[in-house]
C-alpha positions as CSV (number, residue, x, y, z in Angstrom):
1,M,-10.3,-86.5,-6.9
2,A,-7.1,-86.9,-4.9
3,R,-8.5,-90.1,-3.3
4,L,-9.2,-91.6,-6.7
5,L,-5.7,-90.8,-7.8
6,R,-4.3,-92.8,-4.9
7,I,-6.1,-96.0,-5.9
8,P,-3.5,-98.4,-7.4
9,A,-4.0,-99.1,-11.2
10,W,-4.1,-102.9,-10.6
11,K,-7.1,-102.5,-8.2
12,I,-9.0,-100.4,-10.8
13,I,-8.4,-103.1,-13.5
14,I,-9.5,-105.9,-11.1
15,V,-12.6,-104.0,-10.0
16,F,-13.9,-103.2,-13.5
17,T,-13.1,-106.7,-14.7
18,A,-15.1,-108.1,-11.8
19,I,-18.0,-105.8,-12.6
20,G,-17.8,-107.1,-16.2
21,F,-18.0,-110.7,-14.8
22,I,-20.9,-110.0,-12.3
23,V,-23.2,-107.9,-14.6
24,P,-24.2,-110.7,-17.0
25,F,-25.2,-113.0,-14.1
26,V,-27.4,-110.2,-12.5
27,L,-29.0,-109.3,-15.9
28,G,-29.5,-113.0,-16.8
29,L,-30.7,-114.2,-13.4
30,G,-34.1,-115.2,-14.8
31,D,-32.5,-117.4,-17.4
32,L,-30.4,-119.4,-14.9
33,T,-33.2,-121.3,-13.3
34,S,-35.9,-123.6,-14.6
35,K,-39.4,-122.1,-15.1
36,F,-42.7,-124.0,-15.1
37,G,-45.7,-122.7,-16.9
38,P,-49.1,-123.6,-15.4
39,P,-50.6,-127.0,-16.4
40,K,-52.8,-126.6,-19.4
41,Q,-55.7,-128.7,-20.4
42,L,-55.6,-129.6,-24.1
43,A,-58.7,-129.5,-26.3
44,P,-61.1,-132.4,-25.7
45,L,-60.8,-135.5,-27.8
46,P,-63.8,-137.1,-29.5
47,T,-63.7,-139.9,-26.9
48,P,-61.7,-140.1,-23.7
49,A,-58.0,-140.7,-23.8
50,Q,-56.5,-143.8,-22.3
51,A,-52.7,-144.0,-23.2
52,I,-49.8,-141.9,-24.5
53,L,-48.2,-143.8,-27.4
54,G,-45.3,-141.5,-28.2
55,F,-44.3,-138.0,-29.4
56,D,-43.4,-136.3,-32.7
57,A,-40.4,-134.3,-31.5
58,S,-38.6,-133.8,-34.8
59,W,-38.6,-130.0,-34.9
60,F,-37.2,-127.3,-32.7
61,F,-39.3,-126.9,-29.4
62,Q,-41.9,-129.4,-30.7
63,A,-43.4,-132.4,-28.8
64,D,-46.7,-133.3,-30.3
65,P,-48.2,-136.3,-28.5
66,Y,-49.9,-139.4,-30.0
67,I,-52.8,-140.4,-27.9
68,E,-54.9,-143.6,-28.0
69,T,-58.5,-143.2,-27.0
70,V,-60.8,-145.7,-25.4
71,D,-62.3,-146.7,-28.8
72,G,-58.8,-147.6,-30.1
73,Q,-58.4,-144.5,-32.3
74,I,-55.0,-142.7,-32.4
75,Y,-54.9,-138.9,-32.4
76,A,-52.0,-136.5,-32.9
77,H,-52.0,-133.0,-31.4
78,E,-50.9,-131.1,-34.5
79,W,-50.6,-127.5,-35.7
80,D,-53.3,-126.8,-38.3
81,S,-54.7,-123.5,-39.7
82,G,-53.2,-121.3,-37.0
83,G,-53.8,-123.5,-34.0
84,Y,-53.4,-127.0,-32.5
85,S,-56.1,-129.6,-32.9
86,W,-56.5,-133.3,-32.6
87,Q,-56.1,-135.2,-35.9
88,A,-57.0,-138.8,-36.4
89,T,-53.8,-140.6,-37.6
90,Q,-51.6,-143.6,-37.4
91,L,-48.6,-143.8,-35.0
92,H,-45.6,-142.4,-37.0
93,P,-42.7,-144.9,-37.2
94,A,-40.3,-142.1,-36.1
95,S,-42.2,-141.2,-33.0
96,K,-40.3,-141.2,-29.8
97,N,-41.3,-142.6,-26.4
98,G,-41.2,-140.3,-23.4
99,E,-39.9,-141.1,-19.9
100,D,-42.3,-141.6,-17.0
101,C,-43.0,-138.3,-15.3
102,T,-41.3,-137.5,-12.0
103,D,-43.5,-137.3,-8.8
104,D,-43.0,-133.5,-8.8
105,I,-44.5,-133.3,-12.4
106,V,-47.4,-135.6,-11.5
107,K,-48.1,-133.5,-8.4
108,R,-48.0,-130.2,-10.4
109,I,-50.5,-131.6,-12.9
110,E,-52.8,-133.2,-10.4
111,N,-53.0,-130.0,-8.4
112,S,-54.9,-128.5,-11.4
113,S,-56.7,-131.7,-12.6
114,A,-57.8,-135.2,-11.6
115,T,-55.6,-138.2,-10.8
116,T,-53.3,-139.1,-13.7
117,I,-53.4,-142.6,-15.3
118,D,-50.5,-142.0,-17.7
119,C,-47.8,-139.3,-17.8
120,Q,-44.8,-139.0,-20.0
121,T,-42.0,-136.4,-20.3
122,I,-39.8,-135.6,-23.3
123,R,-37.2,-132.9,-23.9
124,T,-37.6,-131.0,-27.2
125,I,-34.8,-130.0,-29.5
126,G,-33.5,-126.6,-28.7
127,E,-31.8,-124.1,-30.9
128,W,-29.7,-121.5,-29.0
129,C,-31.0,-122.7,-25.6
130,P,-32.0,-126.2,-24.5
131,G,-35.4,-127.3,-25.6
132,D,-38.4,-127.2,-23.3
133,V,-39.3,-130.3,-21.3
134,V,-42.8,-131.2,-22.2
135,S,-44.9,-133.4,-19.9
136,I,-48.2,-134.9,-21.2
137,A,-50.6,-136.5,-18.8
138,I,-53.9,-138.3,-19.1
139,T,-56.3,-138.1,-16.2
140,E,-58.7,-140.7,-15.0
141,N,-61.5,-138.9,-16.7
142,G,-59.7,-139.2,-20.1
143,V,-58.6,-135.5,-20.4
144,V,-55.1,-134.7,-21.7
145,W,-53.0,-132.1,-19.8
146,E,-49.7,-130.5,-20.8
147,L,-47.0,-129.0,-18.5
148,I,-44.0,-127.2,-20.0
149,E,-40.7,-126.6,-18.2
150,Q,-38.2,-124.1,-19.6
151,P,-34.8,-125.3,-18.6
152,P,-32.0,-122.8,-17.7
153,C,-30.4,-121.1,-20.7
154,Y,-26.8,-120.1,-20.3
155,F,-26.2,-119.0,-23.9
156,F,-27.0,-115.3,-23.6
157,T,-25.2,-115.1,-20.2
158,F,-22.1,-116.6,-21.8
159,I,-22.4,-114.2,-24.8
160,F,-22.6,-111.2,-22.4
161,L,-19.7,-112.6,-20.4
162,T,-17.5,-112.8,-23.5
163,L,-18.4,-109.1,-24.1
164,T,-18.5,-107.5,-20.7
165,V,-15.4,-109.1,-19.1
166,P,-13.0,-107.8,-21.8
167,A,-14.9,-104.5,-21.8
168,G,-14.5,-104.2,-18.0
169,F,-10.8,-105.1,-18.4
170,I,-10.3,-102.5,-21.1
171,L,-12.2,-99.8,-19.2
172,G,-10.1,-100.6,-16.2
173,I,-6.9,-100.1,-18.2
174,L,-8.2,-96.9,-19.7
175,L,-9.1,-95.5,-16.3
176,A,-5.7,-96.6,-14.9
177,G,-4.0,-95.0,-17.9
178,G,-6.1,-91.8,-17.4
179,K,-5.1,-91.8,-13.7
180,R,-1.4,-92.0,-14.7
181,I,-1.8,-89.1,-17.2
182,A,-3.7,-87.0,-14.6
183,L,-0.9,-87.7,-12.0
184,F,1.8,-86.8,-14.6
185,I,0.0,-83.5,-15.4
186,M,-0.5,-82.7,-11.8
187,T,3.1,-83.5,-10.9
188,K,4.3,-81.4,-13.9
189,R,2.2,-78.4,-12.8
190,A,3.4,-78.7,-9.2
191,R,7.0,-78.6,-10.4
192,E,6.4,-75.6,-12.5
193,R,4.8,-73.8,-9.5
194,N,7.8,-74.6,-7.3
195,K,10.3,-73.1,-9.7
């Protein structure tokens, strides 16, 4: 106890403020790096796919591809009756074009499939965190694959920082104040004994 009472108040405040700064990063470590899911083969189309025409990315975390098949039909990968399925459609005027996939994305998809003939990537709209990065690839055998990357999300770490840093600072002040009170009481008792 005597050792604790010798620690200067400013050190207590700094240590607990630093703990309040470090804890959110340790707890949110998984959210501070990108995460890739495994490449996923989408349901087969009626005829083999040949080109990616664009994406419907108008909602949060949504990137539904428009695919052209070898017979010239256009299909959209849409949510219907509790699951995704291919729906024959026309290319929506508000569809967005993706960017060419990076070599890393192509390699990740080709490790699970055949050689790709078309691959596009698009970032979805996020809400509290950045939207997922969705990559759609068509392989040489006309199969459509999807790879989703979850980018880092700093939102919750920032929220924890705004709570834990002040909490650590306040706790440090309370402990430093408690130390002063304990020193005052011990000094007072020592004086009374010496009388």
